[in-house]
N, CA, C and O atoms as a Tinker XYZ file with bonds, in Angstrom:
   460  protein
     1  N     98.298000  125.207000  129.215000    73     2
     2  CA    98.883000  125.471000  127.785000    64     1     3
     3  C     98.696000  126.979000  127.751000    63     2     4     5
     4  O     97.670000  127.603000  128.019000    81     3
     5  N     99.952000  127.477000  127.348000    73     3     6
     6  CA   100.157000  128.624000  127.062000    64     5     7
     7  C     99.511000  129.007000  125.948000    63     6     8     9
     8  O     99.117000  128.058000  125.269000    81     7
     9  N     99.199000  130.396000  125.408000    73     7    10
    10  CA    97.956000  130.870000  124.168000    64     9    11
    11  C     99.547000  130.714000  123.007000    63    10    12    13
    12  O     99.317000  130.208000  121.909000    81    11
    13  N    100.558000  131.007000  123.207000    73    11    14
    14  CA   101.527000  130.805000  122.294000    64    13    15
    15  C    101.805000  129.418000  121.800000    63    14    16    17
    16  O    102.435000  129.289000  120.751000    81    15
    17  N    101.309000  128.164000  122.593000    73    15    18
    18  CA   101.469000  127.021000  122.095000    64    17    19
    19  C    100.196000  126.963000  121.162000    63    18    20    21
    20  O    100.397000  126.395000  120.089000    81    19
    21  N     99.034000  127.406000  121.359000    73    19    22
    22  CA    97.775000  127.689000  120.823000    64    21    23
    23  C     98.047000  127.889000  119.323000    63    22    24    25
    24  O     97.714000  127.187000  118.369000    81    23
    25  N     98.961000  129.400000  119.390000    73    23    26
    26  CA    98.788000  129.873000  118.095000    64    25    27
    27  C     99.630000  128.972000  117.258000    63    26    28    29
    28  O     99.310000  128.508000  116.164000    81    27
    29  N    101.027000  128.731000  118.066000    73    27    30
    30  CA   102.285000  127.891000  117.050000    64    29    31
    31  C    101.608000  126.874000  116.705000    63    30    32    33
    32  O    102.035000  126.483000  115.619000    81    31
    33  N    100.475000  126.026000  117.203000    73    31    34
    34  CA   100.242000  124.691000  116.620000    64    33    35
    35  C     98.442000  124.937000  116.093000    63    34    36    37
    36  O     97.443000  124.246000  116.293000    81    35
    37  N     98.558000  125.674000  115.679000    73    35    38
    38  CA    96.923000  126.384000  115.302000    64    37    39
    39  C     96.474000  125.189000  114.566000    63    38    40    41
    40  O     95.696000  124.474000  115.197000    81    39
    41  N     96.780000  124.816000  113.402000    73    39    42
    42  CA    96.081000  123.968000  112.761000    64    41    43
    43  C     95.670000  122.443000  113.382000    63    42    44    45
    44  O     94.754000  121.723000  112.987000    81    43
    45  N     96.675000  122.165000  114.524000    73    43    46
    46  CA    96.423000  121.394000  115.021000    64    45    47
    47  C     96.053000  121.433000  116.046000    63    46    48    49
    48  O     96.476000  120.526000  116.763000    81    47
    49  N     95.170000  122.372000  116.646000    73    47    50
    50  CA    94.314000  122.675000  117.885000    64    49    51
    51  C     92.686000  122.685000  117.389000    63    50    52    53
    52  O     91.682000  122.641000  118.101000    81    51
    53  N     92.769000  122.744000  116.218000    73    51    54
    54  CA    91.450000  123.074000  115.318000    64    53    55
    55  C     90.669000  121.906000  115.834000    63    54    56    57
    56  O     89.812000  122.217000  116.662000    81    55
    57  N     90.766000  120.588000  115.530000    73    55    58
    58  CA    90.096000  119.073000  116.341000    64    57    59
    59  C     89.526000  119.224000  117.676000    63    58    60    61
    60  O     88.352000  118.892000  117.840000    81    59
    61  N     90.352000  119.780000  118.853000    73    59    62
    62  CA    90.357000  120.229000  119.827000    64    61    63
    63  C     89.102000  121.047000  120.234000    63    62    64    65
    64  O     88.164000  120.947000  121.025000    81    63
    65  N     89.611000  122.000000  119.191000    73    63    66
    66  CA    88.616000  123.459000  120.105000    64    65    67
    67  C     87.173000  123.399000  119.172000    63    66    68    69
    68  O     86.341000  124.291000  119.339000    81    67
    69  N     86.935000  122.343000  118.223000    73    67    70
    70  CA    85.892000  122.194000  117.655000    64    69    71
    71  C     84.865000  121.069000  118.370000    63    70    72    73
    72  O     83.646000  120.934000  118.268000    81    71
    73  N     85.951000  120.260000  119.198000    73    71    74
    74  CA    85.237000  119.212000  119.922000    64    73    75
    75  C     84.679000  119.882000  121.257000    63    74    76    77
    76  O     83.886000  119.355000  122.038000    81    75
    77  N     85.235000  121.110000  121.360000    73    75    78
    78  CA    85.010000  121.473000  122.796000    64    77    79
    79  C     83.544000  122.838000  122.629000    63    78    80    81
    80  O     82.639000  123.003000  123.447000    81    79
    81  N     83.755000  123.606000  121.342000    73    79    82
    82  CA    82.474000  124.391000  120.661000    64    81    83
    83  C     82.282000  123.833000  119.134000    63    82    84    85
    84  O     82.766000  124.299000  118.102000    81    83
    85  N     81.593000  122.910000  119.267000    73    83    86
    86  CA    81.110000  122.264000  117.735000    64    85    87
    87  C     80.019000  123.173000  117.032000    63    86    88    89
    88  O     79.614000  122.804000  115.930000    81    87
    89  N     79.455000  124.475000  117.660000    73    87    90
    90  CA    78.790000  125.352000  116.770000    64    89    91
    91  C     79.714000  125.853000  115.829000    63    90    92    93
    92  O     79.351000  126.489000  114.840000    81    91
    93  N     81.169000  125.536000  116.154000    73    91    94
    94  CA    82.251000  126.826000  115.152000    64    93    95
    95  C     82.415000  125.739000  113.724000    63    94    96    97
    96  O     82.474000  124.510000  113.764000    81    95
    97  N     82.461000  126.576000  112.564000    73    95    98
    98  CA    82.692000  125.343000  111.607000    64    97    99
    99  C     84.330000  125.632000  111.146000    63    98   100   101
   100  O     84.831000  126.717000  110.853000    81    99
   101  N     85.081000  124.073000  111.194000    73    99   102
   102  CA    86.144000  123.932000  110.513000    64   101   103
   103  C     86.642000  124.959000  109.966000    63   102   104   105
   104  O     87.615000  125.590000  110.379000    81   103
   105  N     85.814000  125.242000  108.732000    73   103   106
   106  CA    86.639000  125.995000  107.568000    64   105   107
   107  C     86.663000  127.642000  108.512000    63   106   108   109
   108  O     87.539000  128.478000  108.290000    81   107
   109  N     85.754000  127.818000  109.354000    73   107   110
   110  CA    86.031000  129.299000  109.849000    64   109   111
   111  C     87.417000  129.305000  110.789000    63   110   112   113
   112  O     88.209000  130.241000  110.686000    81   111
   113  N     87.644000  128.250000  111.668000    73   111   114
   114  CA    88.614000  127.994000  112.176000    64   113   115
   115  C     90.108000  127.814000  111.144000    63   114   116   117
   116  O     91.109000  128.467000  111.440000    81   115
   117  N     90.109000  127.286000  110.470000    73   115   118
   118  CA    91.019000  127.325000  109.240000    64   117   119
   119  C     91.531000  128.804000  108.663000    63   118   120   121
   120  O     92.670000  129.145000  108.345000    81   119
   121  N     90.647000  129.339000  108.648000    73   119   122
   122  CA    90.862000  131.001000  108.317000    64   121   123
   123  C     91.355000  131.960000  109.147000    63   122   124   125
   124  O     91.478000  133.148000  108.849000    81   123
   125  N     91.706000  131.335000  110.435000    73   123   126
   126  CA    91.999000  132.039000  111.304000    64   125   127
   127  C     93.574000  131.828000  111.388000    63   126   128   129
   128  O     94.030000  130.698000  111.215000    81   127
   129  N     94.507000  133.040000  111.685000    73   127   130
   130  CA    95.897000  132.402000  112.622000    64   129   131
   131  C     96.288000  132.623000  113.884000    63   130   132   133
   132  O     97.312000  133.037000  114.427000    81   131
   133  N     94.744000  132.077000  114.379000    73   131   134
   134  CA    95.289000  131.674000  115.967000    64   133   135
   135  C     95.487000  132.676000  117.530000    63   134   136   137
   136  O     95.470000  132.506000  118.749000    81   135
   137  N     95.701000  133.949000  116.359000    73   135   138
   138  CA    95.456000  135.026000  117.483000    64   137   139
   139  C     94.158000  135.046000  118.533000    63   138   140   141
   140  O     93.044000  135.022000  118.010000    81   139
   141  N     94.229000  135.080000  119.696000    73   139   142
   142  CA    93.628000  134.928000  120.828000    64   141   143
   143  C     92.421000  135.621000  120.331000    63   142   144   145
   144  O     91.482000  134.949000  119.904000    81   143
   145  N     92.368000  137.041000  120.356000    73   143   146
   146  CA    90.973000  137.979000  120.140000    64   145   147
   147  C     90.050000  137.277000  118.837000    63   146   148   149
   148  O     88.880000  136.906000  118.940000    81   147
   149  N     91.086000  137.186000  117.327000    73   147   150
   150  CA    89.990000  136.661000  117.042000    64   149   151
   151  C     89.399000  135.275000  117.089000    63   150   152   153
   152  O     88.329000  135.214000  116.484000    81   151
   153  N     89.726000  134.340000  117.543000    73   151   154
   154  CA    89.403000  133.236000  118.293000    64   153   155
   155  C     88.325000  133.194000  118.778000    63   154   156   157
   156  O     87.415000  132.398000  118.549000    81   155
   157  N     88.375000  134.288000  119.673000    73   155   158
   158  CA    87.438000  134.404000  120.468000    64   157   159
   159  C     86.008000  135.023000  119.667000    63   158   160   161
   160  O     84.923000  134.450000  119.762000    81   159
   161  N     86.175000  136.029000  119.035000    73   159   162
   162  CA    85.152000  136.545000  118.131000    64   161   163
   163  C     84.718000  135.767000  117.455000    63   162   164   165
   164  O     83.495000  135.844000  117.342000    81   163
   165  N     85.387000  134.682000  116.695000    73   163   166
   166  CA    84.872000  133.746000  115.984000    64   165   167
   167  C     83.885000  132.797000  116.809000    63   166   168   169
   168  O     82.722000  132.538000  116.501000    81   167
   169  N     84.676000  132.276000  118.053000    73   167   170
   170  CA    83.644000  131.305000  118.774000    64   169   171
   171  C     82.291000  131.937000  119.045000    63   170   172   173
   172  O     81.204000  131.376000  118.908000    81   171
   173  N     82.502000  133.146000  119.436000    73   171   174
   174  CA    81.773000  134.123000  119.693000    64   173   175
   175  C     80.398000  134.279000  119.023000    63   174   176   177
   176  O     79.353000  134.328000  119.671000    81   175
   177  N     80.466000  134.353000  117.726000    73   175   178
   178  CA    79.943000  134.515000  116.831000    64   177   179
   179  C     79.165000  133.260000  116.575000    63   178   180   181
   180  O     77.939000  133.337000  116.665000    81   179
   181  N     79.691000  132.173000  116.285000    73   179   182
   182  CA    79.309000  130.961000  116.152000    64   181   183
   183  C     78.500000  130.520000  117.337000    63   182   184   185
   184  O     77.523000  129.804000  117.115000    81   183
   185  N     78.733000  130.796000  118.328000    73   183   186
   186  CA    78.028000  130.471000  119.900000    64   185   187
   187  C     76.514000  131.035000  119.807000    63   186   188   189
   188  O     75.388000  130.539000  119.828000    81   187
   189  N     77.071000  132.325000  119.694000    73   187   190
   190  CA    75.879000  133.354000  120.087000    64   189   191
   191  C     76.340000  133.602000  121.666000    63   190   192   193
   192  O     75.399000  133.917000  122.395000    81   191
   193  N     77.202000  133.541000  122.091000    73   191   194
   194  CA    77.720000  133.910000  123.453000    64   193   195
   195  C     78.404000  135.103000  123.494000    63   194   196   197
   196  O     78.942000  135.402000  122.428000    81   195
   197  N     78.560000  135.969000  124.519000    73   195   198
   198  CA    79.306000  136.828000  124.761000    64   197   199
   199  C     81.058000  136.619000  124.464000    63   198   200   201
   200  O     81.519000  135.511000  124.739000    81   199
   201  N     81.776000  137.434000  124.040000    73   199   202
   202  CA    83.089000  137.363000  123.899000    64   201   203
   203  C     83.664000  136.888000  125.611000    63   202   204   205
   204  O     84.351000  135.952000  126.021000    81   203
   205  N     83.035000  137.972000  126.235000    73   203   206
   206  CA    83.221000  138.061000  127.708000    64   205   207
   207  C     83.315000  136.013000  128.293000    63   206   208   209
   208  O     84.028000  135.634000  129.222000    81   207
   209  N     82.690000  135.362000  127.708000    73   207   210
   210  CA    82.012000  134.399000  128.158000    64   209   211
   211  C     83.124000  133.286000  127.448000    63   210   212   213
   212  O     83.906000  132.491000  127.968000    81   211
   213  N     82.837000  133.592000  126.112000    73   211   214
   214  CA    84.235000  132.727000  125.601000    64   213   215
   215  C     85.313000  132.926000  125.762000    63   214   216   217
   216  O     86.031000  131.957000  125.518000    81   215
   217  N     85.939000  134.053000  126.179000    73   215   218
   218  CA    87.154000  134.130000  126.856000    64   217   219
   219  C     87.278000  133.415000  128.216000    63   218   220   221
   220  O     88.248000  132.682000  128.409000    81   219
   221  N     86.360000  133.588000  129.146000    73   219   222
   222  CA    86.489000  132.780000  130.110000    64   221   223
   223  C     86.436000  131.410000  130.236000    63   222   224   225
   224  O     86.989000  130.750000  131.116000    81   223
   225  N     85.663000  130.945000  129.210000    73   223   226
   226  CA    85.591000  129.468000  128.817000    64   225   227
   227  C     87.232000  129.109000  128.377000    63   226   228   229
   228  O     88.056000  128.351000  128.889000    81   227
   229  N     87.295000  130.041000  127.158000    73   227   230
   230  CA    88.927000  129.593000  126.669000    64   229   231
   231  C     90.007000  129.764000  127.915000    63   230   232   233
   232  O     91.106000  129.212000  127.873000    81   231
   233  N     89.725000  130.305000  128.647000    73   231   234
   234  CA    90.643000  130.417000  129.938000    64   233   235
   235  C     90.572000  128.785000  130.367000    63   234   236   237
   236  O     91.563000  128.067000  130.235000    81   235
   237  N     89.595000  128.400000  130.769000    73   235   238
   238  CA    89.445000  127.343000  131.803000    64   237   239
   239  C     89.908000  126.250000  130.644000    63   238   240   241
   240  O     90.351000  125.227000  131.166000    81   239
   241  N     89.909000  126.230000  129.550000    73   239   242
   242  CA    90.045000  124.955000  128.463000    64   241   243
   243  C     91.772000  125.036000  128.226000    63   242   244   245
   244  O     92.349000  124.023000  127.831000    81   243
   245  N     92.396000  126.059000  128.442000    73   243   246
   246  CA    93.396000  126.431000  128.546000    64   245   247
   247  C     94.204000  125.770000  129.734000    63   246   248   249
   248  O     95.306000  125.303000  129.446000    81   247
   249  N     93.885000  125.708000  130.685000    73   247   250
   250  CA    94.317000  125.305000  131.946000    64   249   251
   251  C     94.688000  123.762000  131.997000    63   250   252   253
   252  O     95.585000  123.334000  132.724000    81   251
   253  N     93.855000  122.900000  131.090000    73   251   254
   254  CA    94.079000  121.487000  130.873000    64   253   255
   255  C     95.378000  121.188000  130.151000    63   254   256   257
   256  O     95.958000  122.193000  129.739000    81   255
   257  N     95.980000  119.977000  129.900000    73   255   258
   258  CA    97.210000  119.939000  128.891000    64   257   259
   259  C     96.553000  119.920000  127.690000    63   258   260   261
   260  O     95.355000  119.772000  127.451000    81   259
   261  N     97.816000  120.146000  126.714000    73   259   262
   262  CA    97.794000  120.297000  125.282000    64   261   263
   263  C     97.060000  118.589000  124.949000    63   262   264   265
   264  O     97.328000  117.527000  125.511000    81   263
   265  N     96.205000  118.838000  123.977000    73   263   266
   266  CA    95.179000  117.833000  123.362000    64   265   267
   267  C     95.994000  116.596000  122.893000    63   266   268   269
   268  O     96.212000  116.684000  121.684000    81   267
   269  N     96.500000  115.510000  123.430000    73   267   270
   270  CA    97.168000  114.490000  122.717000    64   269   271
   271  C     97.100000  114.326000  121.204000    63   270   272   273
   272  O     98.042000  114.026000  120.471000    81   271
   273  N     95.746000  114.588000  120.826000    73   271   274
   274  CA    95.698000  114.567000  118.953000    64   273   275
   275  C     96.427000  115.883000  118.485000    63   274   276   277
   276  O     97.033000  115.898000  117.414000    81   275
   277  N     96.372000  116.760000  119.136000    73   275   278
   278  CA    97.244000  117.868000  118.460000    64   277   279
   279  C     99.065000  118.108000  118.979000    63   278   280   281
   280  O     99.876000  118.849000  118.423000    81   279
   281  N     99.261000  117.373000  119.979000    73   279   282
   282  CA   100.410000  117.251000  120.306000    64   281   283
   283  C    101.259000  116.592000  119.677000    63   282   284   285
   284  O    102.448000  116.854000  119.492000    81   283
   285  N    100.422000  115.390000  119.207000    73   283   286
   286  CA   101.203000  114.047000  118.122000    64   285   287
   287  C    100.902000  114.607000  116.742000    63   286   288   289
   288  O    100.965000  113.790000  115.823000    81   287
   289  N    100.575000  115.900000  116.429000    73   287   290
   290  CA    99.926000  115.830000  114.864000    64   289   291
   291  C    101.369000  116.251000  114.181000    63   290   292   293
   292  O    102.091000  117.088000  114.721000    81   291
   293  N    101.641000  115.751000  113.236000    73   291   294
   294  CA   102.840000  115.847000  112.211000    64   293   295
   295  C    103.471000  117.235000  112.226000    63   294   296   297
   296  O    104.669000  117.485000  112.091000    81   295
   297  N    102.290000  118.255000  112.448000    73   295   298
   298  CA   103.065000  119.690000  111.939000    64   297   299
   299  C    103.988000  119.978000  113.632000    63   298   300   301
   300  O    104.348000  121.115000  113.939000    81   299
   301  N    104.176000  119.096000  114.300000    73   299   302
   302  CA   104.622000  119.047000  115.482000    64   301   303
   303  C    105.974000  118.026000  115.509000    63   302   304   305
   304  O    106.486000  117.857000  116.616000    81   303
   305  N    106.470000  117.458000  114.549000    73   303   306
   306  CA   107.325000  116.248000  114.512000    64   305   307
   307  C    108.631000  117.142000  114.964000    63   306   308   309
   308  O    109.204000  116.939000  116.034000    81   307
   309  N    109.053000  118.199000  113.986000    73   307   310
   310  CA   110.024000  118.868000  114.401000    64   309   311
   311  C    110.445000  119.271000  115.879000    63   310   312   313
   312  O    111.538000  119.089000  116.414000    81   311
   313  N    109.456000  119.787000  116.335000    73   311   314
   314  CA   109.194000  120.155000  117.630000    64   313   315
   315  C    109.568000  119.005000  118.829000    63   314   316   317
   316  O    110.367000  119.161000  119.752000    81   315
   317  N    108.792000  117.872000  118.546000    73   315   318
   318  CA   109.123000  116.946000  119.340000    64   317   319
   319  C    110.037000  116.061000  119.305000    63   318   320   321
   320  O    110.271000  115.242000  120.194000    81   319
   321  N    110.850000  116.231000  117.822000    73   319   322
   322  CA   112.299000  116.160000  117.901000    64   321   323
   323  C    113.140000  116.734000  118.862000    63   322   324   325
   324  O    113.769000  116.235000  119.795000    81   323
   325  N    113.010000  118.035000  118.395000    73   323   326
   326  CA   113.874000  118.996000  119.055000    64   325   327
   327  C    113.830000  118.964000  120.698000    63   326   328   329
   328  O    114.823000  119.348000  121.315000    81   327
   329  N    112.644000  118.494000  121.406000    73   327   330
   330  CA   112.211000  118.390000  122.331000    64   329   331
   331  C    112.746000  116.913000  123.541000    63   330   332   333
   332  O    112.948000  116.789000  124.749000    81   331
   333  N    112.779000  116.196000  122.542000    73   331   334
   334  CA   113.206000  114.920000  123.072000    64   333   335
   335  C    114.751000  114.828000  123.929000    63   334   336   337
   336  O    115.087000  114.101000  124.864000    81   335
   337  N    115.467000  115.837000  123.212000    73   335   338
   338  CA   116.534000  116.007000  124.058000    64   337   339
   339  C    116.531000  116.226000  125.758000    63   338   340   341
   340  O    117.318000  115.695000  126.542000    81   339
   341  N    115.855000  116.794000  125.964000    73   339   342
   342  CA   114.845000  116.929000  127.539000    64   341   343
   343  C    115.141000  115.907000  128.485000    63   342   344   345
   344  O    115.754000  116.079000  129.538000    81   343
   345  N    114.640000  114.752000  128.026000    73   343   346
   346  CA   114.289000  113.283000  128.584000    64   345   347
   347  C    115.389000  112.592000  128.410000    63   346   348   349
   348  O    115.226000  111.409000  128.706000    81   347
   349  N    116.657000  112.906000  127.975000    73   347   350
   350  CA   117.525000  111.922000  128.115000    64   349   351
   351  C    118.405000  112.453000  129.516000    63   350   352   353
   352  O    118.417000  113.636000  129.856000    81   351
   353  N    119.176000  111.303000  130.299000    73   351   354
   354  CA   119.618000  111.566000  131.124000    64   353   355
   355  C    120.924000  112.479000  131.071000    63   354   356   357
   356  O    121.353000  112.576000  129.922000    81   355
   357  N    121.496000  113.016000  131.812000    73   355   358
   358  CA   122.972000  113.551000  132.051000    64   357   359
   359  C    123.826000  112.652000  131.812000    63   358   360   361
   360  O    123.899000  111.508000  132.259000    81   359
   361  N    124.901000  113.558000  130.620000    73   359   362
   362  CA   125.884000  112.694000  130.102000    64   361   363
   363  C    125.625000  111.757000  128.655000    63   362   364   365
   364  O    126.497000  111.411000  127.858000    81   363
   365  N    124.117000  111.461000  128.585000    73   363   366
   366  CA   123.784000  111.113000  127.548000    64   365   367
   367  C    124.056000  111.491000  126.192000    63   366   368   369
   368  O    123.453000  112.524000  125.900000    81   367
   369  N    124.802000  110.985000  125.192000    73   367   370
   370  CA   124.666000  111.805000  124.153000    64   369   371
   371  C    123.512000  111.453000  122.916000    63   370   372   373
   372  O    123.171000  110.301000  122.645000    81   371
   373  N    123.281000  111.990000  122.613000    73   371   374
   374  CA   121.772000  111.754000  121.396000    64   373   375
   375  C    121.956000  111.320000  120.217000    63   374   376   377
   376  O    121.112000  111.200000  119.330000    81   375
   377  N    123.196000  111.048000  120.183000    73   375   378
   378  CA   123.755000  110.116000  118.895000    64   377   379
   379  C    124.428000  108.984000  119.356000    63   378   380   381
   380  O    124.918000  108.185000  118.558000    81   379
   381  N    124.494000  108.852000  120.425000    73   379   382
   382  CA   125.446000  107.523000  121.142000    64   381   383
   383  C    124.735000  105.914000  120.229000    63   382   384   385
   384  O    123.611000  105.619000  119.820000    81   383
   385  N    125.772000  105.364000  120.228000    73   383   386
   386  CA   125.151000  103.795000  120.148000    64   385   387
   387  C    124.689000  102.948000  120.820000    63   386   388   389
   388  O    125.404000  102.253000  121.541000    81   387
   389  N    123.443000  102.808000  120.748000    73   387   390
   390  CA   122.616000  102.102000  121.214000    64   389   391
   391  C    122.779000  100.396000  121.580000    63   390   392   393
   392  O    122.456000   99.817000  122.618000    81   391
   393  N    123.321000   99.908000  120.487000    73   391   394
   394  CA   123.114000   98.375000  120.357000    64   393   395
   395  C    123.677000   97.716000  121.488000    63   394   396   397
   396  O    123.989000   96.545000  121.272000    81   395
   397  N    123.883000   98.136000  122.597000    73   395   398
   398  CA   124.005000   97.700000  123.930000    64   397   399
   399  C    122.409000   97.236000  124.416000    63   398   400   401
   400  O    122.168000   96.251000  125.115000    81   399
   401  N    121.454000   98.131000  123.903000    73   399   402
   402  CA   120.040000   98.052000  124.574000    64   401   403
   403  C    119.255000   96.987000  123.327000    63   402   404   405
   404  O    118.129000   96.547000  123.558000    81   403
   405  N    119.650000   96.803000  122.618000    73   403   406
   406  CA   118.765000   96.377000  121.627000    64   405   407
   407  C    119.649000   94.712000  121.318000    63   406   408   409
   408  O    120.428000   94.138000  122.078000    81   407
   409  N    119.199000   94.305000  120.020000    73   407   410
   410  CA   119.404000   93.056000  119.458000    64   409   411
   411  C    120.136000   93.176000  117.913000    63   410   412   413
   412  O    120.300000   92.208000  117.171000    81   411
   413  N    120.608000   94.829000  117.545000    73   411   414
   414  CA   120.831000   94.863000  115.934000    64   413   415
   415  C    121.780000   93.833000  115.567000    63   414   416   417
   416  O    121.699000   93.497000  114.386000    81   415
   417  N    122.758000   93.173000  116.339000    73   415   418
   418  CA   123.732000   92.165000  116.156000    64   417   419
   419  C    123.433000   90.820000  116.259000    63   418   420   421
   420  O    124.340000   90.002000  116.413000    81   419
   421  N    122.351000   90.513000  116.198000    73   419   422
   422  CA   121.615000   88.760000  116.352000    64   421   423
   423  C    120.964000   89.210000  115.535000    63   422   424   425
   424  O    120.272000   90.217000  115.383000    81   423
   425  N    121.429000   87.788000  114.628000    73   423   426
   426  CA   120.638000   87.280000  113.304000    64   425   427
   427  C    119.185000   86.571000  113.659000    63   426   428   429
   428  O    119.093000   85.644000  114.464000    81   427
   429  N    118.016000   87.160000  112.916000    73   427   430
   430  CA   116.740000   86.858000  112.948000    64   429   431
   431  C    116.701000   85.142000  112.830000    63   430   432   433
   432  O    117.342000   84.533000  111.973000    81   431
   433  N    115.850000   84.501000  113.825000    73   431   434
   434  CA   115.386000   82.776000  114.011000    64   433   435
   435  C    114.863000   82.835000  112.683000    63   434   436   437
   436  O    114.260000   83.854000  112.345000    81   435
   437  N    115.020000   81.819000  111.824000    73   435   438
   438  CA   114.379000   81.308000  110.609000    64   437   439
   439  C    112.904000   80.883000  111.264000    63   438   440   441
   440  O    112.606000   80.090000  112.157000    81   439
   441  N    112.069000   81.823000  110.366000    73   439   442
   442  CA   110.492000   80.931000  110.780000    64   441   443
   443  C    110.402000   79.688000  111.018000    63   442   444   445
   444  O    111.007000   78.843000  110.358000    81   443
   445  N    109.628000   79.426000  111.998000    73   443   446
   446  CA   109.299000   78.080000  112.520000    64   445   447
   447  C    110.768000   76.993000  113.289000    63   446   448   449
   448  O    110.729000   75.799000  113.588000    81   447
   449  N    111.362000   77.495000  113.355000    73   447   450
   450  CA   112.594000   76.854000  114.068000    64   449   451
   451  C    112.954000   77.498000  115.712000    63   450   452   453
   452  O    112.989000   78.670000  116.086000    81   451
   453  N    113.194000   76.218000  116.482000    73   451   454
   454  CA   113.401000   76.778000  118.140000    64   453   455
   455  C    115.176000   76.720000  118.050000    63   454   456   457
   456  O    115.824000   76.020000  117.272000    81   455
   457  N    115.564000   77.400000  118.790000    73   455   458
   458  CA   116.843000   77.267000  119.621000    64   457   459
   459  C    117.795000   78.232000  118.543000    63   458   460
   460  O    118.984000   78.439000  118.787000    81   459
């Protein structure tokens, strides 16, 4: 993760940060804007560790992927929809009709009947 990802998705990152550093209060994290220096200072104050140690721990934590709960947070819905186009095969239209893949044109079978 880049720090810009953390800062852009700050409120969604708070649960993951609290899971890693449980001594910091949610209220203290909510009051922050996600800037690296203020996050490190807040974590250092809550844990009693030096800012240098917290910065090293944050760098190690950032090496992992974005936490799933942060990635799936509703605040990221627009970004997820925008990024979805990256996963379409070349030549596929985002707004293409997908009828050939589904059963939209087939009526549902009445309950309890076969055939």
